N, C-alpha and C positions, 0 to 999 in steps of 0.2 A: 366518767371515762378518764382513766389515768394514762399518761403518756410517758414514754422514755425517749429522750433525744440521744441519738447515736452519732458520734463524731469520730472520724478516722484521722490519725496523725501519722505522718511519716517524715521525720527529720525537719519539721517546720514548727518548732515550739513557739516562736514569736507570733505566728499566725494563729496557732491553736489557742494560745492564751487570749488573744484578742477575741476569737470566736466564743470561747467559754465565758468571758466577761460580759459579752453582749446578751448572753442567755441567763446569767446568774439571777438577776432580779425577777425576770419573767418566769423562771422555773419555780421560784418560791410562790409567786402569785397564782400560777396555774397548777401548783402541786404536781410538778413534772420532775422526774429524776434524770440526771445527765450521766451518760456512759461514754467514756473516752477510750477508744481502742488505739493502742500505740504499736504500730508495725515496726519490726526490728527494734524492740524496746531496749533502751539503755537504762541500766539500773539507776543511775544518778538522775536522769530526766524523769523517770517514773516517780522517784521519791520527791522530786521538785513539784510535779503535778499534784501529788497527794498532799503535800504540805501547803501549796498555794490554793488548792481547790478541794478542801476536805469533804465536801458534800458530793463530789463527783466519783462515780465508780470507774476506776482505771483498770483496763484490761490489757496487760502487756503480752505481746506476741513475740516469740523469739525470731521469727522470720518475717519477711515482707510478703504478706498475703494479698497485697493489692487492695483496691477499693472493695471488690466483691467479697473477698475473704474477710476483710476487716468488718464490713457491715454485718455479715452473717455471724461473726463472733460477737459483735455488739448486740445483735438481736437476741442471741442465745443467753447473753449475760443480763438482759433487761427484763423488766416485769410488767411494763405498761400494756394496756389494751391497744394503744396506738404507738407505732414506731415513727418517730420524727427523724429525718435525715437532714443534716446540714453540713456542707463542705467546711473543712477547717480553715479555708482561705476566704470564708464569707463572714459577714456580720449580720446578725438578725436585727430587723427593724424593731422599734419599740413595742409593738403589739403583734409581732410575728406569730408567737405561739397561740395567743388568744384567738386571733382571726382564723388561723388554719384549723384549729380544733373545733371552733364553732361551726365552720363551714362543713367539716366532715360529719359532725353530729346532725346538722340540719339537712344534709343531703340524704340521709336515710341509709338503711342497711344494704341497699343495692350498690352503694358507692364504696369502692375499696380504698380509694386514695384521693388526696387533694394535692395538686401541684401548686407550689408557691410561685410568686413572681420574683425573678432574680434580675437585679439591675447591675450593670457594670460599674465598678468603682471609677470615679473621675468623670470627666466630660470629654467630648470628642468633636472633631471637625473633619470634613472630607479630606482624605490624604492629599497632600500637596498644597494645602492652604493654611497649615499651622504656623508657617513662618520659621520653623526650626527643624531639628532632627526628628526623624520619624522611625525610631528604632523598633517600635512595637506597633505595627499596622495590622488592623483586623479587617477581614474581607467578608462581606455579606454574601448570601447565596446568589444574589443577582449581580455580583461582581463589584458592587460599590465598596470602596476602601475607606476606612476611618482611622484617624490617628488621635491618640490622647493629646489633649491640649488644655492649657489654662487661659487661652485667649478669649476675648469677648465674642459671644456668639456660639461658643461651644455648647453642645447639647448632651444630655444624659441619654444613654442607650440601654436597651434591654439585653441581658444575657440570654433570657428566655423565660417562657412560662409553660413548663412542661415540655414533652418531647413529641416529635412527629416522625413519621417514617413514610418514604415514598415507595412506588411500585418496584424499585430496584433494590429495596432493602436498606437504603441509606437512612440512618437515623440522624436527627438534628434537633437543636433547640428551637422550639416554636417561638417565633418573634426575634430570632437572633439579629442583633444590631438595628432593630426598629427603634425610632425615637420614643422615649418613655411617655411623652405627652400625647402621642398619636393613638388612634383607635385602629388597630390593624384589620379588624373585621374578618377574622379567620373563618373561611367557609366550612371547613371540616370540623367534626367533633374532635376534642382533644384525644390523641391516641394514648398518651401515658404521662407518667411523672418523671421528672429528672431527679436522680439521686442526690443532686446538689442541694435541694431544698424541697421537702415534701412531707406529707403526713399519710401513713399507711396503716390500715387496720391489721392488727396482728393475726386475727383469725383468717382473713383473706390471704395474707402472706403465707401462713402455714398451709392453707388449703392447696396452694399452687407450688409448694415445695421450697419457698424462700429463694435466696439469691444463689445463682450458679457460681460457685467459687472458682471453677475452671476458667472463667472468663477473665479473671484477674482485674482488669480495668477496661472501661469503655464498653458500651452496649449492655451492661448488666442491668441497668434500670429499664431499658427498652425491652429486654428479654422478660423481666418480671411483669411489666405492664402488658406485654403481649399475652402472656399466660393468664393474667387476670381477665383480660378481655375475652379470651377463648373460653374461660370458665363462666362468662356471663356477667362479670363485674363491670362497673362503670368507673371512670376516672374524670374528675372535674378540676377546674382551676379556681384559685382565689387570688385575684390580682392585688388585694389589699394586704395579703400576708407577704411582706417584702423582705428580701435579704439582699445585701450588696456584696458582690463578688469581685475579688481581685483576680482577674483572668490570668490563668497560667501561674497562679501563685504557688501551686504545689507540683506542677509539672511543666515541662517546656513545650509550649504550644507549637505544633507542627513538626515535632521531632520524629526521627526515624521509628522510635518505639511506638509513638502514637499512631503513625501511619500503618505500621504492621498490625498493631492490636486492633485498630479499627477495621482493617480488611479481614483479618482472621475472625474477629468476633461477629462481624456482619454476616459472613458465611455461616458461622456456627449457629447464630440466632435464627436466621432464615431457615436453615436446615431443620431446626427443631420446631419452629412455629408456623412457617409459611405453607401456603397451598402448593400443590405440585407445580402449577404454572409459575408461581413466584420463585420457587426453588430453582427451576430450570432457567428462568431469566437471570437470576443472580449468578448462577454458576457459569453461564455463557458469557456474561459480562466480565466476570472475574478472569476467565480464560482469555478473553480479548485484551483485557488490560495487561495480563501477563505477557501476551504475545508482543504487544507494543513496547513494553519495558525491556523485553529480552532482545528485541530487534537491534538496537533501540531506535524508536521513532519518536523524537521529541523528548522532553524531560521525563525521567523515570519516576514512577510513584513508589515502587519498592525495588530494592536491589536484587540481583540474581540470587544471592544467598538467602534473602527473605522469601523469595518465591519458591526456592527449593525447600526451605523449611516448611512453608505452608503446604506445598504439594505432599511432603512427607507426612504431615498431620492430617491430610484430608480423609484418608480411609478411617482413621479413628473418629474424626468429627462426624462422619456419616454414620458409623455404627452407634456412636453415643447418641446422636440425634434420633435415630430410629428407636432406640431403647426408651428414650425420653417420650417420644410421641406415643408409643404403646402405653406407657405409664400415665401420661397426662390425660389420655382418653378423649381428646378433642376430635370431632368428626370432620370430614371434608366440608360439610355444610357450615360448621363452626368457623373453619378457617376462611372460607369464602365470605361469610357474613362479616367478619372483622375487617377483611380487606376492602369489601365494598363500602362498608360504613366509614372507615376511619383513615384510610391511606391518603396522604397528601397528594393532591393532583398537580 
């Protein structure tokens, strides 16, 4: 089973070099080829990549196609039976490739993908106890807040081990900010893989139509995972295939763009993949959120301009989703099966 690792770069050459270096020796041992997609490619930077990493296939793109477009371009330029995705702001553990590929092989033909374990770079303490400035505080889903620290007692935290989705269409990293040494004991089956670190069979990816480039960034991995599950494929995790991620190394965490893309793509992905009941829930909740923001009652999630933009896009999102649903061929029973099986409670 031959694999191709696809990495997407956008104006962060120092992180991309670090990522490629972490894979260089592993790729030779595992007979894996490396594909680097450069969004908004600069001729000088592309030449530098080709000079420093002659074994890497460099795919320059003239525009910024986002993560989804970059991945799809990388997949099309690759030749492996397995597509391995790794964020350019992550570093692969010493046996990352070997463990992930072995798990995918041993899992059998019914498994489309393996989600790797992603740990956050550095160590953390509860916010307010670091004894110093807390410019970069991360918040868990239960409200706990963590600050990076080099003080004694700081712990390593998970970025995630695959992705989960709840009944409201919210996608999130499974295990986000759980201590690395703990056993979370997740009750639900793993819903899908994170595009930040995963191993995906090419034939499964081709079967469901690959990545939706219109999503640009965020929720694109959840969308593919959802389509794989609707088609009857399984997704499993390999906690020993470890990558270490510099959180928000390639984008600004919590920015207006991220909030808008997350809201827009959550609606788009649920419209395409969810049951009628789930679609209705998500649309009603989005409308309620818009009403609160426009009132405004409390802190706004999106600006008036962003809500106007999303409202203008909604008719096209609906028509595109309906066309995809007809083409994907999933039945009502398929959609309910996936939601009953795998949605986070």
